[in-house]
N, C-alpha and C positions, 0 to 999 in steps of 0.2 A: 169471863170465863176463858177466853181466847187471849185475853191481856196476862192473866195468872200463868196459861201454858206457856207463853212467850217471854215471859219472867223467868218462867222455871228453866226454859232452855239458855236464856241468858247467863243465870247462875252457874250452870253447868259449864256453858265456854269459859265464863271467867274463872271457873276453879282450875280449868285446864291451862289457861294463861297463868296464873298465878304460880301453879307449880312447875312449869316449863320454863318459867323466866325466873324463877328464884336463885338459882345460880347463872349469874348472867355470863361469865366466862364461858362456860359449858355451851350455853344457849345461843352464844354468838358461834361458834366453832361448830357447832350443829346448822347453823344457817347458812355459814359460808360454806361448809361442806355440799349441802344442796345444792348451792349454786354452783360449785364444781362438777358434780355428778353432771347438772345440766349441762354445762359447757362439754364434757365427755361425750355425750348424747349426741349432741351437735356436731363435735368433732369429727363422729365416724361419716358424716356427710362431706365435711370438707376433706377428709382423706382421699373419698372417691374421685375429687376432682386435682389430686395431685396426680393421678395418672392418667386421667380421662378429660377432655375439654368439654366433652356433651356426657349427659346422661339419660339416656330413653329419649333424646332429642330436644334436651333442655340444656341451657347454659348453666353456670354456677348462679349468676345472680337471680335467675329464675327458680331454680331449685331450693336455693338458699331461702327465699321466700315463702315456699312451700313448708319446707321445713321450720321456718320460725313460726310460722302461725299454728302449725300443728304443735310444736313443744310449748308455745304458750298455753294451747287449748287444754293439753294434758296436763299441764303444771296447776293449772286452775283446778281441774277436776280431782287431780291428786290431794290437793289440799283441803277441798270439801268433801269429799267422800272417799278418797284412798283407804282410808284404816277400815272399811266395811269389810276388809279383807280378815279383820279380827272375828268375824263373825265363826269362824272354825273354831277359836277359843271359847266363845262363849256358849256355843252347842255342845261342846266336847264336855266342859267342865259343868253345863246345867247353869250356868248364870244368865243364860237367854230368859229361863224361867222368869227370874226375879226382872227382866226386862219387861216381859211380857203383865206381869201384875202390877206394875205403876200404871197410873191413869194418864199415860203419855204415849204417843206413837213410838213405836219399835223402833224403827228406822232412824226418825230424828234424835232419839235419845243415844242410839250408838253413834252416830255422827256428833252429837254436840259433846259425848262424853270422852271422845278419842280425837281432837282436833290436834293435829301435828304441825304445830306452829314452824318447825324446823323448815318445812317445806316452802315457808315464805322466801328464803334464798332463791329456790328455783323459779318461782314466781316474778321475783323482780329480776333475775337475769332473763329469762324468757320475754317478758314484756318489753324490757330494753333491746334485747334481740330481734323483735319484730320492727321496733324503729329502726335499727340499722339495716335491716333487710330492705324496709321501704327505701330507705335513700340511697342503698347499693342497687337497687332494681332501677331508680331513677321515675318511680311514681310519682307524676304531677297530681298534687291534691286536690279534688274535687268534693263537693258535698255527697255525692254518692259512694267515692271510694273511700272517705273518710268514714261514713257510716259503715261500710262494707268491713273496713277495719276494726271498729267496734265491734260488729254484730258477731262476726267471724269466731275469734277466741271464745265467746261466751257460748254461741251454739256448738262449737266442737267441745265445750268443755262440759255441757249438757250431753252430749252424745258420750264422751267419756265416762261420765258419771254414771249414766244408766248402763254401759257396759261393766261399771264397777259392781253395782247393784245387781243386775241380772246374773252374772257368773257369781257373785257372792252365795246365792240362791241354792246351789248345789251341794254346798256344806250342808244344807238340812235333810240332803239324803245319802252325800257323799263326803264325810268328814274330811278325807286327805286329798281333796280338790282343788289345793292351793296352786298347783302347777299346771293346771287346767284353767285356772283364772288367770293367772300370769299370763299362760299364752295368748289370751285374746285382749288383755289389757296392757301390759308392756310390750307384748307382740304387735298389739294394734299402735302404738306409739312409734315403733320401730317403722312399721308398716307405711305410717303415714308422712314418714320422714322424707320419702322419695317419690317423684313422680309416677303416676299411676302406668305409665307406659314402659315401665322396666318391669312390670307384671305381666303373665300371660295367661290366656285361657280361663278355665275353671277357676282357678286361683284368685285371679284380679276379679271376676264375676262375684265370688263369693265374700270377700272382703272388702272392695271397693265400693260395690254397689249392695250387695246384700246386707253387710252390716253397716255401711254407709259411710266408710271412711273416706272415700274419695272427696267427701264433702267438707272435711276437715280443713284441709289445706289446698289441696290440689286445684279444685273447681274455683275458690275463691281466690286464688293466687292468679289463676287465667283471667278472671274477670278484672282484676286489678292492674295486670299486665296487658287487657286489651287484646289477648292472644286467643285464637281460637282451638278449641280441643280436637288435638290429633286422633282422639277416640270418637268421635262424632257428635257429642252432646252438644245443644245450644247454647249460648251465653249465659242464659238464664239459669243454666245449671249453678253459675256462681255463687246465686243468691237462695238455693234450696237449701242452705246448710241450717237455719232456723225450723224447716219444714220436718227436714230429717231428724234432727234432734229431738222435736216435738213428739214424733212418732216413737224413737226409740225410747223417750223418757214414757211414755204412756205403756210401752210392752213390757218396759221394766216394772213399772208400777204394778201393773197386772200381775207379773210373775212374781215378785216379791209378796203381793198379797195373798197368792194362791199357796206360795212356799210355807209363809207364816199359819196359815190356816191348816196346813197338814203336817204342821211341827208335830213332833211328839217327843216329850221330856225325856231327858236319858235316866230321870229316878235319882239322880244324885243329889 
């Protein structure tokens, strides 16, 4: 049974791959455009250091590492689950009813049926950016640091993915919730591109610790750099990303299940 379900998901993904790569020139342009947009995102951080020698007490090489780790995590999440934002369209048009009557999980169906391969350009660019940032920061490779470099983008992607799913559930009660969801997902991407020391008070507590954004790039970068946290958390915080991501994924899964159970058809 499980093999049959997995085979169905593979066929859904394969159909998306075939349809999106049918026009190769167009697909290539979209992939390159995705990488360009990723460059623009990181470019905003670079611009800051054109007018300042430090940002929140961190040098360019340190802030660049944080931004690269966060950018890579977001690009992975955007590729895997970013299209869950289309849930508003499914709910508004009644197509979500058809998703529910199939003998497959609703969330996996939506993700498999809307894979955006053009985002591979962003993933490739940000992955390379991490390698460049590590070199620029002069980090000496050790088994522990290599492990942290491998784990950090994945755990960050899980956290961002959980946020994509959690915010998308608002569409079950509030159809025009796109701006709200984007403020937390894409806004979170921008938030994690800078050291947490540039934020203050309740804003930092709510987003850096409440939503876990500080564990996407900031604390892992501190651990890689061997630098103590100016905000006072112990060095172990650099390794807390997987735990924070696991908690976020659990909360998002529970919220998604609750939303689906309380879904009411549009009747269309």
